[in-house]
C-alpha positions, 0 to 999 in steps of 0.5 A, spaced: 157 533 229 158 532 236 151 530 238 151 525 232 158 522 234 155 521 241 149 518 238 153 513 234 157 511 240 151 510 244 148 506 239 155 502 239 154 501 246 147 499 245 149 494 240 155 491 244 150 490 250 145 487 245 150 482 242 152 480 249 145 479 251 144 475 245 151 471 246 149 469 253 142 467 251 145 462 245 150 460 250 145 458 256 140 455 251 145 451 247 146 444 249 152 442 252 157 437 248 157 432 253 150 429 254 148 423 259 143 417 259 142 416 266 139 409 268 137 406 274 134 399 276 136 392 278 139 386 274 135 388 268 138 394 267 145 391 267 143 386 262 144 380 267 144 373 263 147 366 265 153 363 263 153 356 260 154 354 267 149 358 270 153 363 273 150 370 273 154 376 269 153 383 267 153 383 259 153 389 254 146 386 251 141 389 256 135 393 254 139 399 257 145 398 252 140 397 246 136 404 248 143 407 249 145 405 242 139 407 239 139 414 242 147 415 240 145 416 233 141 422 235 146 424 240 153 422 238 156 425 244 151 421 249 154 417 255 151 412 259 151 412 266 148 406 269 147 406 277 143 399 276 144 394 282 142 387 281 138 384 287 135 391 288 128 392 291 124 398 291 126 399 298 134 398 297 134 402 291 131 408 295 134 407 302 140 403 301 138 398 306 138 391 304 141 387 298 148 388 302 152 382 299 150 383 291 151 391 292 158 390 295 160 384 291 158 388 284 161 394 287 154 398 286 154 405 287 151 407 293 155 414 295 150 418 299 147 412 302 143 408 296 143 407 288 137 413 288 142 418 292 148 416 288 143 418 281 140 424 284 147 427 286 149 426 279 143 429 276 144 435 281 151 436 278 149 435 271 143 440 271 144 444 265 138 444 261 139 438 256 145 435 259 141 429 261 136 428 255 134 421 258 133 417 265 130 410 265 129 406 271 126 399 272 125 396 279 120 392 283 121 385 280 125 383 286 120 385 291 116 380 288 121 375 285 124 374 292 118 370 294 119 365 289 122 360 293 116 359 298 111 354 298 106 359 300 108 366 297 101 370 298 104 374 305 110 375 302 107 377 295 102 382 299 108 385 303 112 386 296 106 390 293 105 394 299 113 396 299 112 398 291 106 402 293 110 406 298 117 407 295 115 408 288 112 414 288 118 417 292 123 414 287 120 417 281 119 424 284 126 425 287 128 423 280 124 428 277 126 434 282 133 432 281 134 432 273 135 438 269 130 441 264 128 437 258 129 430 261 125 425 259 123 419 263 121 412 262 120 406 267 117 399 265 111 394 267 114 387 270 113 380 267 111 374 271 118 371 273 114 365 276 112 362 270 118 358 268 118 355 275 114 349 272 120 347 268 125 347 274 126 342 279 122 346 285 115 344 287 110 349 285 103 349 286 097 352 281 095 356 287 102 359 288 102 361 280 095 364 280 098 368 286 104 371 283 100 372 276 095 376 281 101 380 284 104 382 278 098 385 275 097 389 281 104 391 281 103 393 274 097 397 276 101 401 281 107 402 276 102 405 271 099 410 275 105 412 279 108 413 272 103 417 270 103 421 276 110 423 275 110 424 268 114 418 266 113 414 260 111 407 261 114 401 257 109 396 257 113 390 258 108 386 261 104 386 255 110 385 250 111 379 254 104 376 254 104 376 261 096 376 262 095 371 256 093 364 259 090 362 253 092 355 251 097 355 245 100 349 241 108 349 243 112 343 242 107 338 240 103 340 246 098 345 249 101 351 254 099 357 256 101 363 252 104 367 257 109 361 259 111 360 252 112 367 251 117 367 258 120 361 255 122 364 248 124 371 251 128 369 258 132 363 261 127 361 266 125 355 262 132 352 261 135 345 263 141 344 268 145 347 270 142 354 268 135 352 271 130 357 272 134 364 271 129 369 270 133 374 266 131 375 259 136 373 253 138 377 248 132 377 244 128 378 250 132 385 252 131 387 245 123 387 246 124 390 253 128 396 249 123 396 244 118 398 249 122 403 252 123 406 245 116 407 244 115 410 251 121 415 250 119 417 243 123 422 240 128 426 244 129 433 243 136 435 240 
């Protein structure tokens, strides 16, 4: 009788211990109530668009907002944390060096030294498995677009391509290393921001236009390769914007390259004054970008 009782007590102790282990396992494996979608990038990530007077403003109609809205249906408690800073290049996002005026004026988060450092600190502080189901980034377009005002942009474009090649792998690797287990990552290829300049008062040359298209092609090869190496999905925005399609198509009673027509229909780059050549997508263009991100992201795990 005594032995039976002792066995019963021992069994109870074991059962309680097992329950404790199981409870701990369930707690450890259970996703937190609040989850975060972390976005990084330049003005595209903040949904920048021009006002009717041509002033650039951040909107709630960007691709990040569209992706966030789509993912909230699966994660009702999802919160958006957007570190994007208009004007950032791969260099300023990585190091905090450069783009000082816009970063100050728009109150970009450069805590710990740069946009990337701020995002990495956030990811490390929210490191429970499943706590950050999604990280997206767009960067590189300003490495090339900053050359658009030059009559002979070739040397500037080569420098931009070189910066992208050096900086992007470091950016992607640091994000992956800092994020919690289960995070899905996605980046994007770039559309040609130079196309609409033929509708601006600036003088452009066919040589410059060819140089920009070639630079964007090279940059997008780099982005796709770096994304694959870091296990980031790639939103192929270049393809969605027909960036490389130079075939002549009918447009407003004349013929024009298909990539130019697509740029004019998805961005503000072919606008009359006072907007002129604004490279940012309109609402439709941002929705197209968001759709490409959603394809790259796939279904997030609950």
